[in-house]
N, CA, C and O atoms as a GROMACS GRO file, in nm:
protein
  472
    1UNK      N    1   2.321  -1.287   5.624
    1UNK     CA    2   2.346  -1.350   5.497
    1UNK      C    3   2.215  -1.388   5.428
    1UNK      O    4   2.198  -1.370   5.307
    2UNK      N    5   2.122  -1.442   5.507
    2UNK     CA    6   1.993  -1.479   5.452
    2UNK      C    7   1.922  -1.355   5.397
    2UNK      O    8   1.855  -1.361   5.294
    3UNK      N    9   1.939  -1.245   5.466
    3UNK     CA   10   1.875  -1.121   5.426
    3UNK      C   11   1.932  -1.075   5.290
    3UNK      O   12   1.856  -1.027   5.205
    4UNK      N   13   2.062  -1.088   5.271
    4UNK     CA   14   2.127  -1.048   5.146
    4UNK      C   15   2.079  -1.136   5.030
    4UNK      O   16   2.052  -1.086   4.921
    5UNK      N   17   2.070  -1.263   5.053
    5UNK     CA   18   2.021  -1.356   4.950
    5UNK      C   19   1.876  -1.325   4.915
    5UNK      O   20   1.837  -1.328   4.798
    6UNK      N   21   1.798  -1.296   5.017
    6UNK     CA   22   1.658  -1.261   4.994
    6UNK      C   23   1.646  -1.134   4.910
    6UNK      O   24   1.568  -1.129   4.815
    7UNK      N   25   1.724  -1.032   4.944
    7UNK     CA   26   1.720  -0.904   4.871
    7UNK      C   27   1.764  -0.927   4.726
    7UNK      O   28   1.699  -0.876   4.635
    8UNK      N   29   1.871  -1.001   4.704
    8UNK     CA   30   1.918  -1.029   4.568
    8UNK      C   31   1.814  -1.108   4.487
    8UNK      O   32   1.794  -1.081   4.369
    9UNK      N   33   1.750  -1.201   4.550
    9UNK     CA   34   1.646  -1.279   4.484
    9UNK      C   35   1.531  -1.189   4.441
    9UNK      O   36   1.481  -1.201   4.329
   10UNK      N   37   1.489  -1.101   4.528
   10UNK     CA   38   1.381  -1.009   4.498
   10UNK      C   39   1.421  -0.916   4.383
   10UNK      O   40   1.342  -0.892   4.292
   11UNK      N   41   1.542  -0.864   4.387
   11UNK     CA   42   1.589  -0.774   4.282
   11UNK      C   43   1.592  -0.848   4.147
   11UNK      O   44   1.545  -0.795   4.046
   12UNK      N   45   1.647  -0.967   4.146
   12UNK     CA   46   1.653  -1.045   4.022
   12UNK      C   47   1.511  -1.077   3.973
   12UNK      O   48   1.483  -1.070   3.853
   13UNK      N   49   1.426  -1.112   4.063
   13UNK     CA   50   1.288  -1.146   4.027
   13UNK      C   51   1.217  -1.029   3.959
   13UNK      O   52   1.146  -1.048   3.861
   14UNK      N   53   1.236  -0.908   4.013
   14UNK     CA   54   1.169  -0.791   3.956
   14UNK      C   55   1.244  -0.732   3.836
   14UNK      O   56   1.181  -0.669   3.751
   15UNK      N   57   1.372  -0.748   3.830
   15UNK     CA   58   1.450  -0.690   3.721
   15UNK      C   59   1.449  -0.777   3.595
   15UNK      O   60   1.461  -0.725   3.484
   16UNK      N   61   1.436  -0.906   3.610
   16UNK     CA   62   1.443  -0.998   3.496
   16UNK      C   63   1.342  -0.966   3.385
   16UNK      O   64   1.381  -0.964   3.269
   17UNK      N   65   1.216  -0.940   3.415
   17UNK     CA   66   1.122  -0.909   3.306
   17UNK      C   67   1.162  -0.786   3.224
   17UNK      O   68   1.142  -0.784   3.102
   18UNK      N   69   1.219  -0.686   3.290
   18UNK     CA   70   1.261  -0.566   3.217
   18UNK      C   71   1.378  -0.596   3.124
   18UNK      O   72   1.383  -0.547   3.011
   19UNK      N   73   1.472  -0.677   3.172
   19UNK     CA   74   1.588  -0.712   3.091
   19UNK      C   75   1.543  -0.792   2.969
   19UNK      O   76   1.586  -0.764   2.857
   20UNK      N   77   1.458  -0.892   2.990
   20UNK     CA   78   1.414  -0.975   2.879
   20UNK      C   79   1.322  -0.897   2.784
   20UNK      O   80   1.322  -0.922   2.664
   21UNK      N   81   1.245  -0.805   2.838
   21UNK     CA   82   1.157  -0.723   2.752
   21UNK      C   83   1.241  -0.637   2.658
   21UNK      O   84   1.209  -0.626   2.540
   22UNK      N   85   1.348  -0.577   2.709
   22UNK     CA   86   1.435  -0.495   2.625
   22UNK      C   87   1.501  -0.581   2.518
   22UNK      O   88   1.513  -0.538   2.403
   23UNK      N   89   1.544  -0.700   2.553
   23UNK     CA   90   1.606  -0.790   2.454
   23UNK      C   91   1.504  -0.828   2.348
   23UNK      O   92   1.538  -0.836   2.229
   24UNK      N   93   1.380  -0.851   2.388
   24UNK     CA   94   1.274  -0.884   2.293
   24UNK      C   95   1.248  -0.770   2.196
   24UNK      O   96   1.228  -0.793   2.077
   25UNK      N   97   1.246  -0.646   2.248
   25UNK     CA   98   1.226  -0.530   2.161
   25UNK      C   99   1.338  -0.516   2.060
   25UNK      O  100   1.314  -0.485   1.943
   26UNK      N  101   1.461  -0.539   2.104
   26UNK     CA  102   1.576  -0.526   2.014
   26UNK      C  103   1.565  -0.629   1.902
   26UNK      O  104   1.591  -0.597   1.786
   27UNK      N  105   1.528  -0.752   1.936
   27UNK     CA  106   1.513  -0.855   1.833
   27UNK      C  107   1.399  -0.821   1.740
   27UNK      O  108   1.411  -0.839   1.618
   28UNK      N  109   1.288  -0.772   1.792
   28UNK     CA  110   1.171  -0.736   1.711
   28UNK      C  111   1.206  -0.621   1.617
   28UNK      O  112   1.169  -0.623   1.499
   29UNK      N  113   1.277  -0.519   1.669
   29UNK     CA  114   1.316  -0.406   1.585
   29UNK      C  115   1.406  -0.451   1.471
   29UNK      O  116   1.393  -0.402   1.359
   30UNK      N  117   1.496  -0.543   1.498
   30UNK     CA  118   1.585  -0.595   1.396
   30UNK      C  119   1.506  -0.670   1.289
   30UNK      O  120   1.534  -0.655   1.170
   31UNK      N  121   1.408  -0.749   1.329
   31UNK     CA  122   1.324  -0.822   1.234
   31UNK      C  123   1.245  -0.725   1.148
   31UNK      O  124   1.231  -0.746   1.027
   32UNK      N  125   1.192  -0.619   1.210
   32UNK     CA  126   1.114  -0.520   1.134
   32UNK      C  127   1.202  -0.451   1.031
   32UNK      O  128   1.157  -0.427   0.919
   33UNK      N  129   1.325  -0.420   1.066
   33UNK     CA  130   1.416  -0.355   0.972
   33UNK      C  131   1.445  -0.447   0.855
   33UNK      O  132   1.446  -0.403   0.740
   34UNK      N  133   1.467  -0.573   0.883
   34UNK     CA  134   1.495  -0.668   0.776
   34UNK      C  135   1.374  -0.682   0.685
   34UNK      O  136   1.390  -0.687   0.563
   35UNK      N  137   1.254  -0.688   0.741
   35UNK     CA  138   1.133  -0.698   0.659
   35UNK      C  139   1.117  -0.573   0.576
   35UNK      O  140   1.081  -0.582   0.458
   36UNK      N  141   1.143  -0.457   0.634
   36UNK     CA  142   1.132  -0.332   0.561
   36UNK      C  143   1.230  -0.328   0.445
   36UNK      O  144   1.196  -0.282   0.336
   37UNK      N  145   1.353  -0.376   0.467
   37UNK     CA  146   1.452  -0.380   0.360
   37UNK      C  147   1.407  -0.471   0.249
   37UNK      O  148   1.425  -0.440   0.131
   38UNK      N  149   1.349  -0.584   0.285
   38UNK     CA  150   1.301  -0.677   0.183
   38UNK      C  151   1.188  -0.616   0.103
   38UNK      O  152   1.179  -0.636  -0.018
   39UNK      N  153   1.101  -0.540   0.169
   39UNK     CA  154   0.991  -0.476   0.098
   39UNK      C  155   1.043  -0.372   0.000
   39UNK      O  156   0.987  -0.355  -0.108
   40UNK      N  157   1.151  -0.302   0.037
   40UNK     CA  158   1.208  -0.204  -0.053
   40UNK      C  159   1.271  -0.269  -0.175
   40UNK      O  160   1.271  -0.212  -0.284
   41UNK      N  161   1.326  -0.390  -0.156
   41UNK     CA  162   1.388  -0.461  -0.267
   41UNK      C  163   1.284  -0.515  -0.363
   41UNK      O  164   1.308  -0.519  -0.484
   42UNK      N  165   1.169  -0.557  -0.312
   42UNK     CA  166   1.065  -0.613  -0.396
   42UNK      C  167   0.977  -0.501  -0.447
   42UNK      O  168   0.928  -0.418  -0.371
   43UNK      N  169   0.959  -0.501  -0.578
   43UNK     CA  170   0.869  -0.401  -0.634
   43UNK      C  171   0.728  -0.460  -0.635
   43UNK      O  172   0.706  -0.569  -0.685
   44UNK      N  173   0.636  -0.385  -0.579
   44UNK     CA  174   0.498  -0.430  -0.574
   44UNK      C  175   0.423  -0.381  -0.696
   44UNK      O  176   0.480  -0.314  -0.783
   45UNK      N  177   0.297  -0.414  -0.703
   45UNK     CA  178   0.216  -0.369  -0.816
   45UNK      C  179   0.203  -0.216  -0.817
   45UNK      O  180   0.202  -0.152  -0.712
   46UNK      N  181   0.193  -0.161  -0.936
   46UNK     CA  182   0.183  -0.016  -0.954
   46UNK      C  183   0.039   0.020  -0.988
   46UNK      O  184  -0.022  -0.040  -1.076
   47UNK      N  185  -0.015   0.118  -0.916
   47UNK     CA  186  -0.152   0.164  -0.942
   47UNK      C  187  -0.149   0.251  -1.067
   47UNK      O  188  -0.078   0.352  -1.072
   48UNK      N  189  -0.226   0.213  -1.167
   48UNK     CA  190  -0.233   0.287  -1.292
   48UNK      C  191  -0.299   0.422  -1.268
   48UNK      O  192  -0.264   0.521  -1.332
   49UNK      N  193  -0.396   0.427  -1.177
   49UNK     CA  194  -0.459   0.553  -1.140
   49UNK      C  195  -0.568   0.600  -1.234
   49UNK      O  196  -0.602   0.718  -1.235
   50UNK      N  197  -0.624   0.508  -1.312
   50UNK     CA  198  -0.731   0.550  -1.404
   50UNK      C  199  -0.856   0.592  -1.327
   50UNK      O  200  -0.895   0.526  -1.230
   51UNK      N  201  -0.917   0.701  -1.370
   51UNK     CA  202  -1.036   0.758  -1.304
   51UNK      C  203  -1.165   0.722  -1.377
   51UNK      O  204  -1.275   0.742  -1.326
   52UNK      N  205  -1.150   0.667  -1.499
   52UNK     CA  206  -1.265   0.626  -1.580
   52UNK      C  207  -1.256   0.475  -1.600
   52UNK      O  208  -1.150   0.421  -1.632
   53UNK      N  209  -1.367   0.408  -1.582
   53UNK     CA  210  -1.371   0.263  -1.600
   53UNK      C  211  -1.347   0.232  -1.748
   53UNK      O  212  -1.420   0.283  -1.834
   54UNK      N  213  -1.246   0.150  -1.781
   54UNK     CA  214  -1.216   0.122  -1.921
   54UNK      C  215  -1.324   0.039  -1.989
   54UNK      O  216  -1.334   0.038  -2.112
   55UNK      N  217  -1.405  -0.031  -1.912
   55UNK     CA  218  -1.509  -0.116  -1.970
   55UNK      C  219  -1.636  -0.038  -1.995
   55UNK      O  220  -1.689  -0.039  -2.107
   56UNK      N  221  -1.688   0.030  -1.892
   56UNK     CA  222  -1.816   0.100  -1.905
   56UNK      C  223  -1.801   0.245  -1.949
   56UNK      O  224  -1.895   0.304  -2.002
   57UNK      N  225  -1.682   0.302  -1.926
   57UNK     CA  226  -1.661   0.443  -1.958
   57UNK      C  227  -1.715   0.538  -1.851
   57UNK      O  228  -1.714   0.659  -1.870
   58UNK      N  229  -1.761   0.482  -1.740
   58UNK     CA  230  -1.816   0.564  -1.632
   58UNK      C  231  -1.706   0.612  -1.537
   58UNK      O  232  -1.599   0.551  -1.528
   59UNK      N  233  -1.733   0.722  -1.469
   59UNK     CA  234  -1.640   0.773  -1.368
   59UNK      C  235  -1.633   0.672  -1.253
   59UNK      O  236  -1.734   0.610  -1.217
   60UNK      N  237  -1.514   0.656  -1.197
   60UNK     CA  238  -1.494   0.562  -1.087
   60UNK      C  239  -1.501   0.638  -0.956
   60UNK      O  240  -1.424   0.731  -0.933
   61UNK      N  241  -1.595   0.598  -0.869
   61UNK     CA  242  -1.610   0.660  -0.738
   61UNK      C  243  -1.531   0.579  -0.636
   61UNK      O  244  -1.544   0.457  -0.629
   62UNK      N  245  -1.451   0.648  -0.556
   62UNK     CA  246  -1.364   0.582  -0.458
   62UNK      C  247  -1.440   0.485  -0.368
   62UNK      O  248  -1.390   0.376  -0.340
   63UNK      N  249  -1.558   0.523  -0.325
   63UNK     CA  250  -1.633   0.439  -0.230
   63UNK      C  251  -1.677   0.307  -0.292
   63UNK      O  252  -1.696   0.209  -0.220
   64UNK      N  253  -1.692   0.305  -0.423
   64UNK     CA  254  -1.749   0.186  -0.486
   64UNK      C  255  -1.653   0.116  -0.582
   64UNK      O  256  -1.690   0.016  -0.644
   65UNK      N  257  -1.531   0.168  -0.597
   65UNK     CA  258  -1.442   0.115  -0.699
   65UNK      C  259  -1.398  -0.028  -0.670
   65UNK      O  260  -1.388  -0.071  -0.556
   66UNK      N  261  -1.373  -0.099  -0.779
   66UNK     CA  262  -1.318  -0.234  -0.772
   66UNK      C  263  -1.182  -0.227  -0.840
   66UNK      O  264  -1.164  -0.154  -0.937
   67UNK      N  265  -1.086  -0.304  -0.790
   67UNK     CA  266  -0.952  -0.304  -0.850
   67UNK      C  267  -0.914  -0.444  -0.892
   67UNK      O  268  -0.962  -0.543  -0.838
   68UNK      N  269  -0.825  -0.449  -0.990
   68UNK     CA  270  -0.776  -0.578  -1.040
   68UNK      C  271  -0.631  -0.561  -1.080
   68UNK      O  272  -0.594  -0.465  -1.147
   69UNK      N  273  -0.547  -0.657  -1.037
   69UNK     CA  274  -0.406  -0.653  -1.072
   69UNK      C  275  -0.381  -0.740  -1.194
   69UNK      O  276  -0.420  -0.857  -1.197
   70UNK      N  277  -0.316  -0.682  -1.293
   70UNK     CA  278  -0.283  -0.754  -1.416
   70UNK      C  279  -0.140  -0.718  -1.456
   70UNK      O  280  -0.109  -0.602  -1.481
   71UNK      N  281  -0.055  -0.818  -1.462
   71UNK     CA  282   0.085  -0.801  -1.502
   71UNK      C  283   0.155  -0.689  -1.425
   71UNK      O  284   0.222  -0.605  -1.484
   72UNK      N  285   0.138  -0.689  -1.293
   72UNK     CA  286   0.209  -0.595  -1.207
   72UNK      C  287   0.149  -0.456  -1.200
   72UNK      O  288   0.209  -0.365  -1.143
   73UNK      N  289   0.033  -0.438  -1.258
   73UNK     CA  290  -0.033  -0.307  -1.254
   73UNK      C  291  -0.174  -0.323  -1.198
   73UNK      O  292  -0.242  -0.422  -1.224
   74UNK      N  293  -0.216  -0.224  -1.119
   74UNK     CA  294  -0.350  -0.227  -1.060
   74UNK      C  295  -0.439  -0.134  -1.141
   74UNK      O  296  -0.411  -0.016  -1.158
   75UNK      N  297  -0.548  -0.191  -1.192
   75UNK     CA  298  -0.645  -0.116  -1.272
   75UNK      C  299  -0.771  -0.094  -1.190
   75UNK      O  300  -0.810  -0.181  -1.112
   76UNK      N  301  -0.834   0.021  -1.207
   76UNK     CA  302  -0.956   0.057  -1.134
   76UNK      C  303  -1.078   0.040  -1.223
   76UNK      O  304  -1.074   0.067  -1.343
   77UNK      N  305  -1.187  -0.005  -1.162
   77UNK     CA  306  -1.312  -0.028  -1.234
   77UNK      C  307  -1.428   0.024  -1.152
   77UNK      O  308  -1.418   0.040  -1.030
   78UNK      N  309  -1.539   0.052  -1.221
   78UNK     CA  310  -1.656   0.104  -1.150
   78UNK      C  311  -1.727  -0.006  -1.071
   78UNK      O  312  -1.796   0.023  -0.973
   79UNK      N  313  -1.710  -0.132  -1.112
   79UNK     CA  314  -1.776  -0.243  -1.041
   79UNK      C  315  -1.704  -0.374  -1.073
   79UNK      O  316  -1.622  -0.381  -1.164
   80UNK      N  317  -1.736  -0.478  -0.997
   80UNK     CA  318  -1.671  -0.608  -1.015
   80UNK      C  319  -1.708  -0.673  -1.148
   80UNK      O  320  -1.629  -0.749  -1.203
   81UNK      N  321  -1.827  -0.646  -1.199
   81UNK     CA  322  -1.867  -0.705  -1.327
   81UNK      C  323  -1.776  -0.659  -1.440
   81UNK      O  324  -1.750  -0.735  -1.534
   82UNK      N  325  -1.728  -0.537  -1.432
   82UNK     CA  326  -1.638  -0.485  -1.535
   82UNK      C  327  -1.504  -0.557  -1.533
   82UNK      O  328  -1.438  -0.570  -1.637
   83UNK      N  329  -1.463  -0.604  -1.416
   83UNK     CA  330  -1.338  -0.681  -1.408
   83UNK      C  331  -1.350  -0.809  -1.490
   83UNK      O  332  -1.257  -0.846  -1.561
   84UNK      N  333  -1.465  -0.876  -1.480
   84UNK     CA  334  -1.486  -0.999  -1.557
   84UNK      C  335  -1.474  -0.972  -1.707
   84UNK      O  336  -1.415  -1.052  -1.780
   85UNK      N  337  -1.528  -0.861  -1.751
   85UNK     CA  338  -1.521  -0.824  -1.893
   85UNK      C  339  -1.376  -0.791  -1.930
   85UNK      O  340  -1.330  -0.828  -2.038
   86UNK      N  341  -1.305  -0.722  -1.843
   86UNK     CA  342  -1.166  -0.686  -1.866
   86UNK      C  343  -1.080  -0.811  -1.885
   86UNK      O  344  -0.993  -0.814  -1.972
   87UNK      N  345  -1.104  -0.913  -1.805
   87UNK     CA  346  -1.026  -1.037  -1.812
   87UNK      C  347  -1.036  -1.106  -1.947
   87UNK      O  348  -0.945  -1.178  -1.987
   88UNK      N  349  -1.147  -1.083  -2.018
   88UNK     CA  350  -1.165  -1.147  -2.148
   88UNK      C  351  -1.069  -1.093  -2.254
   88UNK      O  352  -1.023  -1.167  -2.341
   89UNK      N  353  -1.039  -0.962  -2.247
   89UNK     CA  354  -0.950  -0.899  -2.345
   89UNK      C  355  -0.878  -0.780  -2.281
   89UNK      O  356  -0.910  -0.665  -2.310
   90UNK      N  357  -0.782  -0.808  -2.193
   90UNK     CA  358  -0.717  -0.699  -2.119
   90UNK      C  359  -0.650  -0.594  -2.208
   90UNK      O  360  -0.658  -0.475  -2.179
   91UNK      N  361  -0.586  -0.637  -2.315
   91UNK     CA  362  -0.513  -0.542  -2.399
   91UNK      C  363  -0.605  -0.435  -2.458
   91UNK      O  364  -0.567  -0.319  -2.471
   92UNK      N  365  -0.725  -0.476  -2.494
   92UNK     CA  366  -0.822  -0.382  -2.550
   92UNK      C  367  -0.852  -0.270  -2.450
   92UNK      O  368  -0.857  -0.152  -2.486
   93UNK      N  369  -0.871  -0.307  -2.325
   93UNK     CA  370  -0.907  -0.210  -2.223
   93UNK      C  371  -0.786  -0.132  -2.172
   93UNK      O  372  -0.799  -0.017  -2.131
   94UNK      N  373  -0.669  -0.194  -2.175
   94UNK     CA  374  -0.547  -0.123  -2.136
   94UNK      C  375  -0.522  -0.009  -2.234
   94UNK      O  376  -0.479   0.099  -2.194
   95UNK      N  377  -0.548  -0.033  -2.362
   95UNK     CA  378  -0.534   0.074  -2.462
   95UNK      C  379  -0.626   0.191  -2.429
   95UNK      O  380  -0.587   0.307  -2.441
   96UNK      N  381  -0.749   0.160  -2.388
   96UNK     CA  382  -0.843   0.266  -2.351
   96UNK      C  383  -0.790   0.349  -2.234
   96UNK      O  384  -0.803   0.471  -2.231
   97UNK      N  385  -0.730   0.280  -2.136
   97UNK     CA  386  -0.676   0.350  -2.019
   97UNK      C  387  -0.560   0.439  -2.062
   97UNK      O  388  -0.549   0.553  -2.016
   98UNK      N  389  -0.475   0.389  -2.149
   98UNK     CA  390  -0.361   0.468  -2.197
   98UNK      C  391  -0.409   0.591  -2.274
   98UNK      O  392  -0.350   0.698  -2.263
   99UNK      N  393  -0.517   0.575  -2.351
   99UNK     CA  394  -0.574   0.689  -2.422
   99UNK      C  395  -0.629   0.792  -2.322
   99UNK      O  396  -0.609   0.912  -2.338
  100UNK      N  397  -0.697   0.741  -2.219
  100UNK     CA  398  -0.751   0.830  -2.116
  100UNK      C  399  -0.639   0.908  -2.048
  100UNK      O  400  -0.651   1.028  -2.026
  101UNK      N  401  -0.530   0.840  -2.016
  101UNK     CA  402  -0.418   0.905  -1.950
  101UNK      C  403  -0.353   1.009  -2.041
  101UNK      O  404  -0.298   1.108  -1.993
  102UNK      N  405  -0.360   0.987  -2.173
  102UNK     CA  406  -0.302   1.081  -2.268
  102UNK      C  407  -0.388   1.204  -2.291
  102UNK      O  408  -0.337   1.310  -2.326
  103UNK      N  409  -0.518   1.190  -2.270
  103UNK     CA  410  -0.610   1.302  -2.289
  103UNK      C  411  -0.620   1.381  -2.160
  103UNK      O  412  -0.664   1.329  -2.057
  104UNK      N  413  -0.580   1.506  -2.165
  104UNK     CA  414  -0.587   1.593  -2.048
  104UNK      C  415  -0.708   1.682  -2.066
  104UNK      O  416  -0.726   1.744  -2.171
  105UNK      N  417  -0.792   1.690  -1.963
  105UNK     CA  418  -0.912   1.772  -1.971
  105UNK      C  419  -0.879   1.918  -1.944
  105UNK      O  420  -0.775   1.949  -1.885
  106UNK      N  421  -0.966   2.006  -1.988
  106UNK     CA  422  -0.947   2.149  -1.962
  106UNK      C  423  -0.946   2.178  -1.813
  106UNK      O  424  -0.872   2.265  -1.768
  107UNK      N  425  -1.026   2.106  -1.738
  107UNK     CA  426  -1.030   2.124  -1.592
  107UNK      C  427  -0.894   2.094  -1.531
  107UNK      O  428  -0.848   2.168  -1.444
  108UNK      N  429  -0.828   1.986  -1.577
  108UNK     CA  430  -0.697   1.950  -1.524
  108UNK      C  431  -0.593   2.056  -1.562
  108UNK      O  432  -0.503   2.085  -1.482
  109UNK      N  433  -0.604   2.114  -1.681
  109UNK     CA  434  -0.512   2.219  -1.723
  109UNK      C  435  -0.529   2.341  -1.634
  109UNK      O  436  -0.431   2.400  -1.589
  110UNK      N  437  -0.655   2.379  -1.609
  110UNK     CA  438  -0.683   2.494  -1.522
  110UNK      C  439  -0.625   2.472  -1.382
  110UNK      O  440  -0.566   2.562  -1.324
  111UNK      N  441  -0.643   2.349  -1.328
  111UNK     CA  442  -0.591   2.318  -1.195
  111UNK      C  443  -0.440   2.327  -1.194
  111UNK      O  444  -0.382   2.379  -1.098
  112UNK      N  445  -0.373   2.275  -1.298
  112UNK     CA  446  -0.227   2.279  -1.304
  112UNK      C  447  -0.178   2.423  -1.312
  112UNK      O  448  -0.079   2.458  -1.247
  113UNK      N  449  -0.245   2.507  -1.390
  113UNK     CA  450  -0.205   2.647  -1.400
  113UNK      C  451  -0.225   2.718  -1.268
  113UNK      O  452  -0.141   2.799  -1.227
  114UNK      N  453  -0.336   2.690  -1.199
  114UNK     CA  454  -0.363   2.751  -1.069
  114UNK      C  455  -0.257   2.712  -0.968
  114UNK      O  456  -0.209   2.795  -0.891
  115UNK      N  457  -0.220   2.582  -0.968
  115UNK     CA  458  -0.118   2.534  -0.874
  115UNK      C  459   0.017   2.598  -0.903
  115UNK      O  460   0.091   2.629  -0.810
  116UNK      N  461   0.051   2.619  -1.029
  116UNK     CA  462   0.182   2.675  -1.063
  116UNK      C  463   0.190   2.823  -1.029
  116UNK      O  464   0.298   2.875  -1.005
  117UNK      N  465   0.076   2.891  -1.028
  117UNK     CA  466   0.073   3.033  -0.994
  117UNK      C  467   0.097   3.056  -0.845
  117UNK      O  468   0.145   3.163  -0.805
  118UNK      N  469   0.065   2.958  -0.764
  118UNK     CA  470   0.078   2.974  -0.619
  118UNK      C  471   0.220   2.953  -0.584
  118UNK      O  472   0.257   2.961  -0.467
   0.00000   0.00000   0.00000
């Protein structure tokens, strides 16, 4: 009888961590799903995707770009100093970005035609 109790104790001792670990994973997975659902419900800021700094007019390099969120949109700048200038009159610079987005370069047209041919 003592031997049976000892064996059961050993089995419970070694099996318990696995049982609780699986329960922990199930709870964690459920929390992650709920967080993911909440993220889908909440709309985050939208990247405007401008490639030219609206303040300086310079090309924006990925390695050095600065970003700023204004009214749910993320704007790209060539440097942090341009963000300070943007904050003074955002509408003025937003118009410049919209103009840039409306102007399609010949290079972009060539790329689009090349992509459509493939």
